[in-house]
Structures are given as C-alpha cells and as structure tokens.
N, C-alpha and C positions, 0 to 999 in steps of 0.2 A: 686220729684226726684226718690223715690223708685218705684213709679208707672211707670214712664217712663223707668226705668232700667229693671224692670220685663217684661213689655210689649215688650221691644226691644228684649228680649231673646226668648219669646214664638212666634214661627213661624209655619205656615203650613208646613208639610213635615219634621219637625225636632222633635227630642226627647230632652227635656231639663229637667234636674233634679236639683232643688235647694237644696243645701246641706250645712251642717256644718261638716267639716272633722273629728271632734272628735266623731261624733254621730255614734253609732254602726248600727243603722238602715240605715243611709246614706251609710255607707261602704257596707252593705249587698246589697242595691239597686245598687251601683256601681259595685259590683262583678257580680251580675246577668246580668246587661246590658253590662258589659265589655266582656262577653263571646260571644256576638253577633257581627256579621260582618256588621257594619254600613257603609254606603257610607261616604266618607270624608266630614267632617263638618256638618253631619246631626245628631250628638248627642253631647250634651254638659252637663258637670257637673258644675254648677255655685256655687262657694263657697261664700255664703252670708256674711261670716265673713271678707272677703277681702275688704269689703266696709264699710265706716264709718256709714252707716245707716242700720245696721243689723235688729234692732227692727222695723224700718219703713218698711223694706222689708217684715218681717214676718207679720206685721199688714196688709200690702196690700195683701199678699198671703191669709190671713184669709178672707179679703173682697172678694177676687176672688174665693176662693175654699171652704171656710167654716172652714178651719183649718190653724193655723199658725205654726204647727209643720213641721219639715223636716224629711225626704225628701218630696218634692212635685214634683210629676212626671207628666210631660206633654207630651202627644203624639199629636203632632200638636198643635192645640189651646185648646185641651181638657185635663183637669187635671183628671188623673185616681186615684189620691190619694197619699198615702204614700207607705212605704215599704211593708206592709202587703197586700195592694191592688195590688201592682206590682207583688208580689209573687203569689197571688191568680190568677191573670190574666194569669200569665205564666203557673201555674199548670193546669189551665182549657184549655190550648192550645190556648188562645185568643190573647196572646201577639204577637206572630209571625204574626198572621193574621192581627192585627192592624198595625204592623210595615210594612208589605207588602202593605197594603192599602195606606199608605202615601209614599210608595216607599223609605223608609229610609234604607233598607238593600241592601247589594251588591248581 
C-alpha cells in the first residue's frame, strides 16, 4: 500500500516533497519551494503522517532513495535528496534549471 501511494505521487513534470509537518527541515524545504511560481498542480507537499502507514512510507522511501528521513524531494521521477540537498541545488543555481527542464514553472 505504501509503495503504491508513493509511486502514485511521483510523476514526470511534477515536484513532490514528502514531509512531516512538525519537521523543521520539511518546513525549510516548503518555504524555499513556496517562493517559486509553479504551474497549477505541478507541486505537492505530501504529509506522510496523514496516512496510517507512515513508517511503511518511510521504509519504502528508504528503498527508493537510500534514506527514510524527510523531506524527500522529487523533481519529476528523480529524488534530489532532502532539505540540505534542495538548498545546495538552489544555491548552485541548478534548481531553477531543473524545474524549467520539466516545465513545472509558470
């Protein structure tokens, strides 16, 4: 069930961030991405605590990405990592380039 749920969220052309709302790193990732102008429905923050299988979701994220920590940031089908990876990608000027490549920005 967790695998199907996660896989249904990760889509080409979309930015998906799996979060736990009380996590400061998740909030930081949300703040950074919320400053960007995404096309409607091409970005999503998925609260994994809103589902009864939080630990199963984290276990599957670990299988998929090598880490079970959140946030897990996906640009299209590719996981770029967590908050630090997102910030580093942004600071290098690569984030906007990647988002433009998948046509997620307005």
